[in-house]
N, C-alpha and C positions, 0 to 999 in steps of 0.2 A: 407936747406944737398946741399951736391957737387953733380953735376949733374953726377959726376961717380958712383956714391954710390944709387941715389934715384931709376933707374930705378931696378936690382935685390935683393933695398928693396922691389917693390913693386911687383916685381915678385912675390918673397919668402911669403909676403902679401896674393897674391891672393891663392898661391899655399896652404897656409894654411887655409887660408877660407872655398877653393874649399874642406879641409878635411873635415872642420867643420862640412860645405854642405851636405857629402856624407855620414857623420856618421849618420847625424839628419835624414836622406831619411827616415834608419830604425827605426821601431816606437820603441817605449818601454811598451814590456810584463809585469815587474813588477815596480814599481818606490820603493819597498824599498826590494830589493836584500836582503833575509839574508844570516846570515853565514853560511858554512858549519854546517852539525848538527852532523857529525861526521868525527872520525880520518881514514884517509887513510895508509893502508899498501903496500906500492911504490908495494912491488912483488907480493902482490895478487890481485892487480890493473893493472899490465902487463898484458902483450896478445891481445887477438881479441876481440873488441866491434863492434855489427850491431847496426846502428844507427835504431828506431824505429820515431822517433822522431823528430823534428826541427822551430826553428822559420826560417821560408827561409829568405838567403842572396843571394847576387850577386854571390859570390866564390862558392855555392852550389846550383844555381839554375835550375833547373830540372833533380838535380841526385835522384837517385833512386839504388836502393844495395849500400847503405853506408857501407862501414866497416873502424876500427880504428884499427889497431894496433901501441901498444905501446912496446919496446923493452929499457934495461936498454944497455948504450953506454958502452966503456972503460973510458968514463975522466968523470962517474959519470952520465952525462944527461941521459933523456929518448928521444929515435928515435922516431919517431911520424910516419906512412907514412898510409893517409887517400885516398880511393878507392872509386869513383863515377861509375855509367855506364849513360851515356849520352840519351839522349831521340835516339840520332841512331846508339845506343849499342854499342858507343865507351865507351874503360877504361879509365879517368882520376886519374889519382893521384896527390897526392902533398909530399912531403918530405918537414919535420920540425924537430923540438927540443923542448926539454920540461925542463926547470926546475922546483927544489921545492920551494919557498919561504917560506913556511909558514913548517921551521922545525918543529914546535910545534903538527903539525894537520895531516900534510904531504897531507892537501885538496884543499892549494892552490899552482898554479904554471902556471909558465909564458912559452906561447908555443910561436915560431918564426917560421915562413916560408919562410920568406925574411929576408937572415942577420942579423943586430943589433936588428931588430923591434922586441918586443913580447908585446903579448896582455897574457892580465887575462883569465886563465882556473879555476876555483872552484868547485869541486867535492862537489854540493849542497847536494846528501842525495845517501843514495847508499844501496844494499840489507846487511844484514846479511852477507853472504855465498859469495857476490861480482856478482849477476846474474844479477844483475844492477843496473844503477848507472845515476842521472840528474845531467849533468853541466853545467852553467850557467856564468857570469861574472859580476861583478858592477853597470853597467850601465842598466842591464833589454833587455836588444836588442836582446842578443845571449840568446839560451836557446835549449839545446841535451835531449835526452830520451836515452839511450842506454841501453844494454843485451848484454848477451851473448849466444843470443840465436838468429838467425835469424825471426824468428816465434815463440814468448811464447805463442800463442794465444791473443782471444780477449779479455779476462779476467784480462789477467797481465796486456793488452794496457791501460784496463780502468782503472785497478787501481793507474798501474802511471801515468795517467792521474789525476786523484784525486790526486794523489801527488802532483803533481804541481802546483795544486793549491791550496791545501790546504799553499805550500810553496808561494800563493801569485802572480801567473803565470795569466793573461790570457788566459786561453787552448784555444780561440778560434783563437789567433793566429796561434797555433800551425797544420805545415803542415807533414803528415801520411809519413814515407817513405815503396816503398816501397820494399821489401827482396824478392830474386829467391825463 
């Protein structure tokens, strides 16, 4: 290899490997992520969701009072606004966009918070009345339990954790989110 290209190639390889290493830091909570159980009507899924529990990730570290707001954009994509309160009381938000990639069911989306880079967002299960949803992705490293109510009660949370377990997830990895 020409010396002129060796350094950039090595830098690219190191960057790629560091990305793989960063991803491997997140433990896998489900080695056999199921396909989504139900179709999703986008118009019914839009609106505000409260996070009840999640697999902790660096980008959400120490977040409480987490909400996600979804709205239809003029271009047909979905606007995403995630908010959380950090321990110092400051509100942190992240704006993104999403697009449906499985038009047959509407349950598989791609979400982006960083330019052209998209990640999987699968609505694995949901209530018939859209009062709760369980969201994951194919690697089994990410998981969220969402509700239309900030505090639906312990019995509802326990039932949802039971459903997550039935889907094959390690529930000991769940971090319960405190909502105001």
